[in-house]
ZALO-661675 format. One record per atom (N, C-alpha, C): residue number from 0; residue in three letters; atom name; y, x, z. Coordinates in steps of 0.05 Angstrom, whole numbers. Atoms other than C-alpha are relative to their C-alpha. Layout:
   zapa   vexvo   marro    north     east       up
    NUM     ALA      CA        Y        X        Z
...
//
This chain:
   zapa   vexvo   marro    north     east       up
      0     UNK       N       27       -1       -9
      0     UNK      CA        3      154      113
      0     UNK       C      -16       18      -20
      1     UNK       N       16      -17       18
      1     UNK      CA      -44      207       86
      1     UNK       C      -30       -4        4
      2     UNK       N       29        5       -4
      2     UNK      CA     -111      180      111
      2     UNK       C       -6      -29       -1
      3     UNK       N       10       27       -1
      3     UNK      CA     -151      117      103
      3     UNK       C      -25       -1       17
      4     UNK       N       24        3      -16
      4     UNK      CA     -207       91      146
      4     UNK       C      -12      -27       -5
      5     UNK       N       13       25        1
      5     UNK      CA     -258       37      146
      5     UNK       C       13      -19       20
      6     UNK       N       -9       19      -21
      6     UNK      CA     -232      -27      180
      6     UNK       C      -19        1       23
      7     UNK       N       16       -1      -24
      7     UNK      CA     -256      -27      251
      7     UNK       C       -6       27       11
      8     UNK       N        3      -27      -10
      8     UNK      CA     -253       48      259
      8     UNK       C       26        8       14
      9     UNK       N      -26       -4      -15
      9     UNK      CA     -200       56      314
      9     UNK       C       10       28        1
     10     UNK       N      -10      -28       -3
     10     UNK      CA     -197      132      312
     10     UNK       C       16        9      -24
     11     UNK       N      -15       -8       24
     11     UNK      CA     -166      134      243
     11     UNK       C       20      -22       -8
     12     UNK       N      -18       20       10
     12     UNK      CA     -105       99      214
     12     UNK       C      -12      -14      -24
     13     UNK       N       10       16       22
     13     UNK      CA     -119       44      164
     13     UNK       C       20       -4      -22
     14     UNK       N      -18        5       23
     14     UNK      CA      -89       38       95
     14     UNK       C       -2      -28      -10
     15     UNK       N        3       27        9
     15     UNK      CA     -109      -34       89
     15     UNK       C       18      -19       16
     16     UNK       N      -16       21      -13
     16     UNK      CA      -68      -96      105
     16     UNK       C      -19      -15       19
     17     UNK       N       18       14      -19
     17     UNK      CA      -99     -125      169
     17     UNK       C        2      -30       -2
     18     UNK       N       -4       29        1
     18     UNK      CA      -73     -195      152
     18     UNK       C        5       -9      -29
     19     UNK       N       -5        6       28
     19     UNK      CA      -84     -208       77
     19     UNK       C        2      -30       -6
     20     UNK       N       -2       28        5
     20     UNK      CA      -82     -284       86
     20     UNK       C       29       -9        5
     21     UNK       N      -26       11       -5
     21     UNK      CA      -20     -328       86
     21     UNK       C        6       -3       30
     22     UNK       N       -6        2      -29
     22     UNK      CA      -26     -346      160
     22     UNK       C        2       27       14
     23     UNK       N       -1      -26      -12
     23     UNK      CA      -40     -274      178
     23     UNK       C       25       15       -7
     24     UNK       N      -25      -12        8
     24     UNK      CA       19     -249      138
     24     UNK       C       24      -12       14
     25     UNK       N      -22       13      -14
     25     UNK      CA       65     -301      169
     25     UNK       C        0        9       29
     26     UNK       N        2       -9      -28
     26     UNK      CA       40     -280      238
     26     UNK       C       12       28        3
     27     UNK       N      -10      -27        0
     27     UNK      CA       55     -207      222
     27     UNK       C       31        0       -3
     28     UNK       N      -29        1        4
     28     UNK      CA      125     -224      197
     28     UNK       C       15      -10       25
     29     UNK       N      -13       12      -24
     29     UNK      CA      141     -266      259
     29     UNK       C       -1       19       24
     30     UNK       N        2      -19      -22
     30     UNK      CA      120     -209      305
     30     UNK       C       24       19        1
     31     UNK       N      -23      -18        1
     31     UNK      CA      183     -172      284
     31     UNK       C       21       -8       21
     32     UNK       N      -20       10      -20
     32     UNK      CA      223     -215      333
     32     UNK       C       28        0      -12
     33     UNK       N      -28        0        9
     33     UNK      CA      298     -203      326
     33     UNK       C        7       23      -18
     34     UNK       N       -5      -23       17
     34     UNK      CA      291     -139      286
     34     UNK       C        2      -10      -29
     35     UNK       N       -2        6       29
     35     UNK      CA      314     -144      213
     35     UNK       C      -18       19      -16
     36     UNK       N       18      -17       16
     36     UNK      CA      264     -119      162
     36     UNK       C        5       -6      -30
     37     UNK       N       -1        3       29
     37     UNK      CA      266     -108       87
     37     UNK       C      -28        5      -11
     38     UNK       N       27       -3       11
     38     UNK      CA      201     -119       50
     38     UNK       C        3        2      -31
     39     UNK       N       -3       -5       29
     39     UNK      CA      199      -89      -20
     39     UNK       C      -25      -10      -14
     40     UNK       N       22       13       14
     40     UNK      CA      156     -129      -68
     40     UNK       C       -3       12      -28
     41     UNK       N        4      -11       27
     41     UNK      CA      124      -99     -130
     41     UNK       C       -5      -21      -21
     42     UNK       N        2       23       18
     42     UNK      CA      116     -168     -161
     42     UNK       C      -27       -3      -14
     43     UNK       N       27        5       11
     43     UNK      CA       41     -161     -176
     43     UNK       C       -7      -28        7
     44     UNK       N        6       28       -4
     44     UNK      CA       15     -231     -184
     44     UNK       C      -17       -6       24
     45     UNK       N       18        4      -22
     45     UNK      CA      -37     -223     -130
     45     UNK       C       13        8       27
     46     UNK       N      -14       -8      -25
     46     UNK      CA       15     -198      -79
     46     UNK       C       20      -21        9
     47     UNK       N      -20       20       -8
     47     UNK      CA       56     -261      -74
     47     UNK       C      -11      -28        2
     48     UNK       N        7       28       -2
     48     UNK      CA       52     -334      -56
     48     UNK       C       25      -16        7
     49     UNK       N      -23       18       -6
     49     UNK      CA      103     -390      -56
     49     UNK       C       -5      -14       26
     50     UNK       N        6       13      -25
     50     UNK      CA       68     -416        6
     50     UNK       C        9       16       25
     51     UNK       N       -8      -17      -23
     51     UNK      CA       90     -358       50
     51     UNK       C       28       -7       10
     52     UNK       N      -25        6      -12
     52     UNK      CA      145     -377       98
     52     UNK       C       12       26       12
     53     UNK       N      -12      -26       -8
     53     UNK      CA      191     -316      107
     53     UNK       C       22       -6       20
     54     UNK       N      -21        5      -20
     54     UNK      CA      232     -314      171
     54     UNK       C       27       10       -9
     55     UNK       N      -28       -7        7
     55     UNK      CA      308     -308      167
     55     UNK       C        6       30        3
     56     UNK       N       -6      -29       -5
     56     UNK      CA      306     -236      193
     56     UNK       C      -16       18      -18
     57     UNK       N       15      -16       19
     57     UNK      CA      263     -212      135
     57     UNK       C       13       -5      -28
     58     UNK       N      -12        1       27
     58     UNK      CA      296     -196       68
     58     UNK       C      -20       10      -20
     59     UNK       N       18       -8       21
     59     UNK      CA      252     -194        6
     59     UNK       C       15       12      -23
     60     UNK       N      -13      -14       22
     60     UNK      CA      272     -144      -47
     60     UNK       C      -20        5      -22
     61     UNK       N       19       -4       22
     61     UNK      CA      234     -150     -113
     61     UNK       C        7       24      -17
     62     UNK       N       -3      -22       19
     62     UNK      CA      224      -89     -156
     62     UNK       C       -1      -12      -29
     63     UNK       N        4        8       27
     63     UNK      CA      230      -95     -232
     63     UNK       C      -30       -2       -6
     64     UNK       N       28        5        6
     64     UNK      CA      164     -118     -264
     64     UNK       C      -17       25       -3
     65     UNK       N       16      -25        3
     65     UNK      CA      140      -48     -284
     65     UNK       C       19       23        5
     66     UNK       N      -18      -22       -7
     66     UNK      CA      177        8     -248
     66     UNK       C      -14       20       19
     67     UNK       N       15      -18      -18
     67     UNK      CA      128       61     -222
     67     UNK       C       17       20       14
     68     UNK       N      -18      -20      -13
     68     UNK      CA      186      108     -207
     68     UNK       C       13      -12       25
     69     UNK       N      -11       12      -24
     69     UNK      CA      210       57     -156
     69     UNK       C      -22       -7       21
     70     UNK       N       22        6      -17
     70     UNK      CA      141       46     -126
     70     UNK       C      -19       24       -2
     71     UNK       N       14      -25        3
     71     UNK      CA      114      117     -118
     71     UNK       C      -30       -1        5
     72     UNK       N       29        2       -5
     72     UNK      CA       46       95      -92
     72     UNK       C      -16       -7      -25
     73     UNK       N       14        6       25
     73     UNK      CA       29       71     -162
     73     UNK       C      -12       25      -13
     74     UNK       N       11      -25       11
     74     UNK      CA       21      143     -185
     74     UNK       C      -23       11       17
     75     UNK       N       22       -8      -17
     75     UNK      CA      -23      157     -125
     75     UNK       C      -25      -16       -7
     76     UNK       N       23       16        7
     76     UNK      CA      -69       99     -142
     76     UNK       C      -11        7      -28
     77     UNK       N        9       -9       27
     77     UNK      CA      -71      121     -215
     77     UNK       C      -16       26        2
     78     UNK       N       14      -25       -4
     78     UNK      CA      -91      191     -193
     78     UNK       C      -27       -5       12
     79     UNK       N       26        6      -13
     79     UNK      CA     -145      164     -147
     79     UNK       C      -20      -13      -19
     80     UNK       N       18       14       20
     80     UNK      CA     -173      118     -201
     80     UNK       C      -11       20      -20
     81     UNK       N        8      -18       21
     81     UNK      CA     -174      172     -254
     81     UNK       C      -18       23       11
     82     UNK       N       14      -23      -11
     82     UNK      CA     -200      228     -209
     82     UNK       C      -25       -6       15
     83     UNK       N       22        5      -18
     83     UNK      CA     -247      194     -161
     83     UNK       C      -15      -27       -4
     84     UNK       N       11       27       -2
     84     UNK      CA     -259      120     -174
     84     UNK       C       -9      -12      -27
     85     UNK       N        7       12       26
     85     UNK      CA     -268      108     -249
     85     UNK       C      -29        8       -8
     86     UNK       N       27       -4       11
     86     UNK      CA     -335      104     -285
     86     UNK       C      -21        2       22
     87     UNK       N       20        1      -22
     87     UNK      CA     -374       88     -222
     87     UNK       C       -9      -29        4
     88     UNK       N       10       27       -7
     88     UNK      CA     -418       29     -204
     88     UNK       C       -6        1       30
     89     UNK       N        3        2      -29
     89     UNK      CA     -413       11     -131
     89     UNK       C      -13      -27        7
     90     UNK       N       17       24       -3
     90     UNK      CA     -464      -39     -105
     90     UNK       C        8      -19       23
     91     UNK       N       -8       18      -22
     91     UNK      CA     -427      -70      -46
     91     UNK       C       29        4        8
     92     UNK       N      -27       -3       -9
     92     UNK      CA     -360      -81      -14
     92     UNK       C        2       25       18
     93     UNK       N        0      -24      -17
     93     UNK      CA     -378      -27       37
     93     UNK       C        1       25      -16
     94     UNK       N        0      -23       17
     94     UNK      CA     -392       22      -19
     94     UNK       C       28        4      -13
     95     UNK       N      -27       -2       11
     95     UNK      CA     -324        6      -50
     95     UNK       C       19       11       21
     96     UNK       N      -18      -10      -21
     96     UNK      CA     -288       16       16
     96     UNK       C       -6       30        6
     97     UNK       N        7      -29       -5
     97     UNK      CA     -326       82       28
     97     UNK       C       11       17      -22
     98     UNK       N      -10      -17       23
     98     UNK      CA     -308      108      -42
     98     UNK       C       30        2        1
     99     UNK       N      -29       -1       -2
     99     UNK      CA     -235       89      -33
     99     UNK       C       10       17       23
    100     UNK       N       -8      -17      -23
    100     UNK      CA     -231      121       36
    100     UNK       C       -5       29       -6
    101     UNK       N        6      -28        7
    101     UNK      CA     -264      185       10
    101     UNK       C       21       10      -19
    102     UNK       N      -20       -8       20
    102     UNK      CA     -216      187      -49
    102     UNK       C       27        5       14
    103     UNK       N      -25       -2      -14
    103     UNK      CA     -155      175       -4
    103     UNK       C        1       24       18
    104     UNK       N        1      -22      -19
    104     UNK      CA     -177      226       47
    104     UNK       C       -2       27      -14
    105     UNK       N        1      -25       16
    105     UNK      CA     -186      278       -9
    105     UNK       C       28        9       -8
    106     UNK       N      -27       -7        7
    106     UNK      CA     -111      276      -21
    106     UNK       C       11       21       19
    107     UNK       N      -14      -19      -17
    107     UNK      CA      -75      337        4
    107     UNK       C       29       -7        2
    108     UNK       N      -29        5       -1
    108     UNK      CA       -3      334       28
    108     UNK       C       15       10      -25
    109     UNK       N      -13      -11       24
    109     UNK      CA       16      378      -31
    109     UNK       C       -4      -18      -24
    110     UNK       N        6       18       23
    110     UNK      CA      -18      332      -82
    110     UNK       C       16      -26        4
    111     UNK       N      -14       25       -5
    111     UNK      CA       13      270      -49
    111     UNK       C       30        4       -6
    112     UNK       N      -28       -5        6
    112     UNK      CA       82      302      -53
    112     UNK       C        5        4      -30
    113     UNK       N       -4       -4       28
    113     UNK      CA       73      323     -125
    113     UNK       C       -2      -26      -16
    114     UNK       N        2       26       13
    114     UNK      CA       54      252     -144
    114     UNK       C       23      -19        6
    115     UNK       N      -20       19       -9
    115     UNK      CA      111      218     -107
    115     UNK       C       28       11        2
    116     UNK       N      -26      -13       -5
    116     UNK      CA      169      267     -105
    116     UNK       C       19       -4      -24
    117     UNK       N      -19        6       22
    117     UNK      CA      215      233     -155
    117     UNK       C       28       11        8
    118     UNK       N      -26      -12       -6
    118     UNK      CA      286      262     -161
    118     UNK       C       16      -18       20
    119     UNK       N      -16       17      -18
    119     UNK      CA      317      201     -126
    119     UNK       C      -11        2       29
    120     UNK       N       11       -3      -27
    120     UNK      CA      270      211      -67
    120     UNK       C       10       26       12
    121     UNK       N      -10      -26      -10
    121     UNK      CA      289      284      -61
    121     UNK       C       30       -2        9
    122     UNK       N      -29        3       -5
    122     UNK      CA      363      264      -63
    122     UNK       C        4      -16       26
    123     UNK       N       -3       17      -23
    123     UNK      CA      354      211       -9
    123     UNK       C      -10       15       25
    124     UNK       N       12      -13      -24
    124     UNK      CA      312      255       38
    124     UNK       C       12       27        6
    125     UNK       N      -10      -26       -6
    125     UNK      CA      351      319       32
    125     UNK       C       26       -1       16
//
């Protein structure tokens, strides 16, 4: 995905999780039906819960505690924070969402590739 949009804006794809609650996440996982899925976890403390019931057709694969080369989006978020989002005071949730969407939408495909094109990714995709 190379674009973000405010929630509730149907004309643009959204970079946010539409179901950030335990029940919402469980509902999303169960929508997979009989398809097997692999969910890669970055192990950030706020991204997990022991209360989440994972269906049998979903395999959880945890990444090592700090491995940005295995989670390429980490470099993207670092770039966005350093270039667009740091040293700013935003006075509402809407202002935060607007700033994040503007930063995300400022990414060019070339910049996104330069931030995420690790050698192992090139090897896998070539």
